[in-house]
C-alpha positions in Angstrom: 122.1 121.5 76.0 123.8 118.7 78.2 121.7 117.1 80.8 122.4 118.3 84.4 124.2 115.5 86.7 122.4 114.3 89.7 124.8 114.2 92.5 124.2 112.3 95.9 125.2 114.7 98.6 126.0 114.4 102.3 124.1 116.5 104.3 126.6 116.0 107.1 129.2 118.1 105.2 127.5 119.4 102.3 130.0 117.4 100.1 129.0 115.4 96.9 129.4 111.9 97.2 128.8 110.5 94.0 127.0 111.1 90.7 124.0 109.1 90.6 122.2 109.8 87.2 121.4 112.6 84.8 118.2 114.7 85.0 115.7 113.1 82.4 114.8 115.3 79.2 111.2 115.8 77.8 111.8 113.1 75.5 113.1 110.9 78.0 109.9 111.7 80.7 107.7 110.7 77.5 109.2 107.3 77.3 108.9 106.9 80.7 105.5 107.4 80.9 104.7 105.6 77.5 106.6 102.8 79.0 104.6 102.8 82.4 101.2 102.9 80.2 102.2 99.9 78.1 102.1 97.8 81.2 98.8 99.1 82.6 97.1 95.9 81.4 99.3 93.6 82.9 98.5 95.2 86.5 94.9 94.1 85.9 95.7 90.8 87.5 94.9 91.5 91.2 96.6 88.4 92.2 99.8 89.4 90.3 99.6 92.9 91.9 99.3 91.4 95.6 102.3 89.2 94.9 104.3 92.0 93.2 103.4 94.4 96.6 104.8 91.1 99.0 107.8 90.2 96.7 109.0 94.0 96.6 108.5 94.2 100.5 110.7 91.0 100.9 113.5 92.4 98.5 113.5 95.5 100.6 113.9 93.5 103.8 116.5 91.1 102.3 118.3 94.4 101.1 117.3 96.3 104.2 121.2 96.9 105.5 122.3 98.4 102.2 119.0 100.4 101.9 119.6 102.2 105.3 123.2 102.7 104.8 122.2 104.3 101.4 119.4 106.2 103.0 121.4 107.2 106.3 124.5 108.8 103.9 122.0 110.9 102.1 119.6 112.0 104.9 121.5 112.0 108.2 118.3 110.5 109.7 120.5 107.9 111.3 120.0 104.0 111.4 117.7 103.6 114.2 115.2 106.0 112.8 115.8 104.4 109.3 115.2 101.1 110.4 112.0 102.0 111.8 110.8 103.4 108.8 111.8 100.6 106.7 109.9 98.4 108.8 107.0 100.9 108.1 107.2 100.9 104.3 107.3 97.1 104.1 104.4 96.6 106.2 102.7 99.2 104.2 103.4 97.1 101.0 102.0 94.2 102.6 99.1 95.9 103.9 98.0 97.2 100.6 98.6 93.4 99.2 95.8 92.2 101.7 93.4 95.0 100.7 94.0 93.8 97.2 93.3 90.4 98.1 90.1 91.2 99.9 88.6 93.2 97.0 86.4 95.4 99.0 88.3 98.4 97.7 86.5 97.7 94.3 83.2 98.7 96.2 81.0 96.5 94.0 77.3 97.7 94.2 74.5 95.9 92.4 70.9 97.1 92.0 68.8 94.5 90.3 65.8 95.6 88.0 62.7 96.7 89.7 60.1 98.2 87.4 57.9 99.4 90.6 60.2 102.3 91.4 59.7 105.7 90.2 61.6 105.8 87.9 62.0 102.4 87.1 65.4 100.8 88.3 67.1 99.2 85.3 69.9 96.5 86.3 72.9 98.7 87.5 76.6 97.4 88.4 78.9 99.5 90.0 82.6 99.2 90.7 85.8 101.0 90.5 88.6 101.0 88.0 92.3 102.3 87.9 92.9 105.7 86.5 95.8 105.1 84.5 99.4 106.0 85.1 100.1 107.7 88.3 102.7 110.4 89.0 104.5 110.2 92.3 106.5 112.8 93.7 109.0 111.6 96.2 109.3 113.4 99.9 112.4 114.7 101.4 112.2 113.9 104.9 111.1 110.1 104.4 113.5 108.7 102.0 111.3 105.3 102.2 108.0 105.6 103.4 106.9 108.7 101.4 109.3 108.2 98.6 109.9 105.3 95.8 108.7 102.4 97.6 106.1 104.6 99.8 102.6 105.0 100.5 101.6 106.7 96.9 103.6 104.0 94.9 102.1 101.2 97.2 98.3 102.2 97.1 98.7 103.2 93.2 100.1 99.5 92.4 97.3 98.1 94.6 94.8 100.1 92.6 96.3 98.7 89.4 98.1 101.7 88.3 101.6 101.9 87.1 103.7 104.7 88.8 106.4 107.1 87.2 108.2 108.3 90.4 110.1 112.0 90.2 113.0 111.3 92.7 113.9 113.8 95.3 117.2 115.3 94.6 118.1 114.7 98.5 118.3 111.0 98.0 118.8 110.1 94.5 120.8 106.8 95.5 118.4 105.5 97.5 115.8 106.3 95.3 117.7 104.5 92.2 118.3 101.3 94.9 114.6 101.2 95.9 113.4 101.8 92.3 115.7 98.8 91.2 114.1 96.5 93.8 110.8 97.1 92.9 111.5 96.4 89.3 113.0 93.4 90.1 110.1 92.4 92.1 107.8 92.9 89.2 109.9 90.6 87.0 110.0 87.9 89.7 106.1 87.8 89.6 105.9 87.9 85.9 105.1 91.5 85.5 106.6 94.1 83.3 109.5 95.8 85.0 108.0 99.3 83.6 105.0 99.4 86.3 107.6 101.3 88.2 109.7 103.8 86.5 112.0 106.6 88.1 113.2 109.9 86.6 115.2 112.7 87.9 115.2 116.5 87.6 112.9 119.5 88.6 112.0 119.8 84.7 111.2 116.2 84.6 108.6 116.9 87.5 106.9 119.5 85.6 106.9 117.5 82.4 105.6 114.6 84.2 102.5 116.4 85.5 101.7 117.7 82.3 101.9 114.6 80.1 98.6 113.5 78.6 99.2 109.9 79.7 99.4 110.7 83.4 96.1 110.2 84.9 96.6 111.4 88.7 99.7 112.7 90.9 100.6 112.2 94.4 103.1 114.9 96.0 104.5 115.2 99.5 106.6 118.5 99.9 106.3 122.4 100.3 103.4 124.6 99.7 105.1 126.4 96.7 106.3 123.3 95.1 103.2 121.6 95.4 100.9 124.5 94.4 102.9 125.1 91.3 102.3 121.4 90.3 98.4 121.5 91.2 97.9 124.7 89.2 99.8 122.6 86.2 97.6 119.7 86.7 94.3 121.7 86.8 95.4 123.9 83.6 95.8 120.8 81.3 93.7 120.6 78.6 92.2 117.5 80.6 92.6 118.3 84.2 93.8 115.4 86.7 93.6 114.8 90.1 96.2 116.1 92.1 96.8 114.5 95.8 99.4 116.9 97.5 100.5 117.3 101.0 102.0 120.8 101.2 102.5 122.1 104.6 100.7 121.8 108.1 101.2 124.0 111.3 99.6 121.2 113.7 98.0 123.3 116.2 97.9 122.4 119.7 95.4 123.7 122.6 96.1 123.0 126.4 93.3 124.0 128.9 93.9 125.7 132.2 92.9 122.5 133.8 95.5 120.1 132.1 98.2 122.6 132.5 97.2 122.5 136.4 97.2 118.8 136.3 100.4 118.0 134.3 102.5 121.1 133.4 105.9 119.2 133.4 105.1 116.3 131.6 103.3 118.4 128.7 106.4 120.6 128.6 108.6 117.4 127.9 106.1 115.6 125.7 105.8 118.6 123.7 109.8 118.9 123.5 110.1 115.3 122.5 107.4 115.7 119.6 108.7 119.0 118.1 112.3 118.0 118.0 111.9 114.5 116.6 113.9 113.9 113.3 115.0 117.4 113.8 111.8 119.0 113.5 111.2 117.5 110.1 108.1 115.7 110.4 104.9 116.8 108.7 102.9 116.5 112.1 105.4 118.4 114.2 103.3 120.6 116.6 104.4 123.9 115.3 102.1 126.2 117.4 101.0 125.8 121.0 98.2 127.4 122.9 99.1 127.2 126.6 97.3 129.3 129.4 99.2 132.5 130.9 99.8 132.2 134.9 101.7 129.7 137.1 100.6 126.5 135.3 101.3 127.8 131.8 104.8 129.1 133.3 105.3 125.4 134.2 104.7 124.2 130.8 107.3 126.5 129.4 109.8 126.1 131.9 109.7 122.1 131.4 109.8 122.8 127.5 112.9 125.1 128.0 114.7 122.7 130.0 114.0 119.7 127.6 114.7 121.5 124.3 117.9 123.1 126.0 119.1 119.8 126.3 118.6 118.5 122.7 121.7 118.2 120.8 122.2 120.1 117.4 121.1 118.2 114.5 121.5 117.9 110.8 118.7 118.8 108.6 117.9 117.0 105.3 120.1 119.4 103.0 121.5 122.9 103.5 118.9 124.7 101.5 116.3 123.7 104.4 119.0 124.5 107.1 119.3 127.9 105.4 115.4 128.5 105.2 115.2 127.2 108.9 117.9 129.6 110.1 116.4 132.6 108.0 112.7 131.5 109.1 113.5 131.4 112.8 115.4 134.5 112.7 112.7 136.6 111.2 110.0 135.0 113.6 112.1 135.9 116.7 112.7 139.5 115.4 108.9 140.4 115.6 107.8 142.7 118.5 106.6 140.8 121.4 108.3 137.3 120.7 110.8 136.2 123.1 113.0 133.1 122.8 113.3 131.0 126.1 115.9 128.6 124.0 117.0 130.7 120.7 116.8 128.5 117.8 119.1 128.7 114.9 122.4 127.5 113.3 123.9 124.9 115.8 127.2 124.7 113.6 128.4 124.8 109.9 126.1 121.8 109.1 123.4 121.5 112.0 120.7 123.6 113.6 119.7 124.1 117.2 116.2 123.5 118.5 114.3 126.6 120.1 111.1 128.0 121.5 109.4 131.0 120.8 106.7 132.5 122.7 104.3 135.4 122.4 101.1 136.7 124.0 97.8 135.8 122.5 96.8 139.4 122.4 99.8 140.4 120.6 99.3 137.5 118.0 95.9 139.1 117.4 97.4 142.6 116.4 97.5 141.4 112.8 101.0 142.0 112.5 102.2 138.5 113.5 100.8 136.1 110.6 104.0 134.7 110.2 103.8 133.2 113.3 100.8 131.1 112.1 102.9 129.5 108.9 104.8 126.2 109.2 108.6 126.7 109.9 110.1 123.4 108.9 112.7 122.3 111.4 113.1 122.1 115.3 111.2 125.3 116.6 107.7 125.6 118.1 105.7 128.7 118.8 103.7 128.9 122.2 101.1 131.4 122.4 100.1 132.4 126.0 96.3 133.0 126.2 94.3 134.8 129.1 91.0 133.7 128.1 88.9 131.0 126.3 87.9 133.9 124.0 91.3 134.3 122.9 91.7 130.5 122.0 88.5 130.8 119.8 89.7 134.0 118.2 93.2 132.6 117.3 91.7 129.2 116.1 89.8 131.1 113.6 92.8 132.4 112.0 94.5 129.1 111.2 95.0 127.3 107.9 93.9 124.1 107.2 96.3 121.2 109.1 97.2 117.5 108.9 96.6 117.6 112.6 95.1 119.3 115.7 95.7 118.2 119.3 93.7 119.0 122.5 95.4 118.2 126.0 92.6 118.0 128.8 92.2 117.0 132.4 92.0 113.7 133.0 88.8 114.4 134.6 85.9 116.0 133.5 87.3 119.2 131.8 84.5 122.1 131.3 86.4 123.3 128.0 86.9 120.0 126.1 83.7 119.4 124.4 83.8 123.0 122.8 87.4 123.3 122.0 87.3 119.8 120.3 84.3 120.9 118.0 86.4 124.0 117.4 89.5 121.9 116.2 87.9 119.4 114.1 87.2 121.8 111.1 90.7 122.4 110.9 92.5 119.4 110.4 92.3 115.5 109.1 93.2 114.0 112.4 92.4 115.2 116.1 94.3 114.1 118.9 93.3 114.2 122.7 96.2 113.9 125.3 98.7 112.7 122.8 101.4 114.2 120.4 100.7 114.4 116.5 104.2 112.7 115.3 104.0 109.2 114.2 101.2 108.1 111.8 99.7 104.7 112.3 99.5 102.8 109.1 95.9 101.5 109.6 92.4 101.2 108.3 90.9 104.1 110.3 93.9 106.4 109.5 93.5 109.6 107.8 96.6 111.7 106.8 95.1 114.8 105.2 93.4 117.5 105.8 92.1 121.2 104.5 94.2 123.4 102.5 97.0 123.6 102.6 97.7 120.7 104.4 96.4 118.8 101.5 95.0 119.6 98.0 92.4 117.0 98.3 90.1 115.5 101.0 92.0 112.1 100.7 94.2 110.4 102.9 97.9 109.5 102.0 98.2 106.7 104.7 96.0 103.7 105.5 93.9 101.6 103.5 91.4 104.3 102.0 94.5 105.6 100.3 93.8 103.6 97.3 90.6 105.5 96.6 92.7 108.2 95.0 93.4 106.1 92.1 90.3 104.6 91.3 87.1 106.0 89.5 83.5 104.4 89.6 81.9 102.9 86.5 78.3 101.7 86.3 77.1 99.1 83.6 73.6 99.4 82.9 71.4 96.3 81.3 74.6 94.6 80.3 74.6 90.9 79.2 76.3 88.8 82.0 78.7 87.5 79.2 79.8 91.0 78.8 80.3 92.0 82.3 83.6 91.9 84.1 84.0 88.7 86.2 83.8 90.8 89.5 80.1 91.9 88.4 78.7 88.8 87.5 75.7 87.0 89.2 77.7 84.0 90.2 80.7 86.3 91.7 83.3 83.8 90.4 86.1 85.8 92.4 84.1 85.7 95.8 84.4 89.6 96.1 82.4 91.7 99.0 79.6 93.4 97.2 76.3 94.9 98.1 73.3 93.9 96.4 69.7 95.2 96.5 
């Protein structure tokens, strides 16, 4: 059977632009993984790894205009958004270079012998080593920051793991361009270009997670696709860690006191967050609990006005557009659901943002579970509650999320502490008086959450994302000359470490 062609498609028209590649066969995936594995030893040099990350960032910046043009042609995200995303991507690469230089990620711990303990403590020296080849599954909605040169790739390389990336079919040309820049950066700093390898195709993605030399995987995408790969990773003869970001409702709770204080501001802020990027952010607030009554009416009125002024947008591809149109139609058709602004098709290639509302009491009848599932695109559901008990009851039914947001009054809000405690188990990042779209790349960041938000407890953003690709090893009673330099008494590399 002939290999399937991989085409770049313009989402603004639905028309193919150019053939970019062909889908990888099982044999080609095998060769890609083996080539990456052969480059593993070269990545042991931390200085070279840091140089690779910084050089990759420099080359992406130098080719910025070309990268942004290619990404916009395939995603319709626009030059302004993509310029910001490219800056985030290169900053992310450089920040992981700093992490590598500093060396604390190795988590070196040394316990010197102590015969007086029970049982006696031998000489123990612990650090973390790279897992091996990492499979990276690129995201649709971030063609740079969560794709070929994105956080999974940057953190894996920083850990010392070569990567084989499965390109997303929505932006294959952008993926090829970025992969070529990363491979060029490797050669430029004296590393094998195969520390980064790119493959295309659905079957290639399946073959990749099953390959015996793949030691871990990172995924950003749908619940259905991510769960299938997660199950495949667990079903291997030797299971591997699968760090998947799958889906998130990102609930928002607005207290009565907050609604009384700033209803109009809350409505416009919510509109801006849920329509950002045509509602295609993984942190889009898709479900909101707002009070019944005049203050809550003010929030809905402000939200309605702002969303009504939002221009129709182009989604990442027509498959997603069709799923959005069908999804909002099904939700709007449920008993008791109203649409102050009707979401749906905005034209042959666009969608219109919208708002759905429902009484919390109706939502609790057991027949409206669909409203508690993510709908990818520019829509949010506002559930109007009549009591504090209704909030708690609905929160108890929510799945895991990347974010959960609480809006409270500026002065003492009697519901603040209790609601914050109820929201904390639901998400990896809990916000107070803010909006969840926008994820800072920082040391204290956590971009993850209970299933189905993610399949592990790790973060895919921030310095600690590197921990996903490492495992601890302890050397016991090992002569100094046999120890890695990082664990020797004289600490020749000057690494931070804990000794006792």
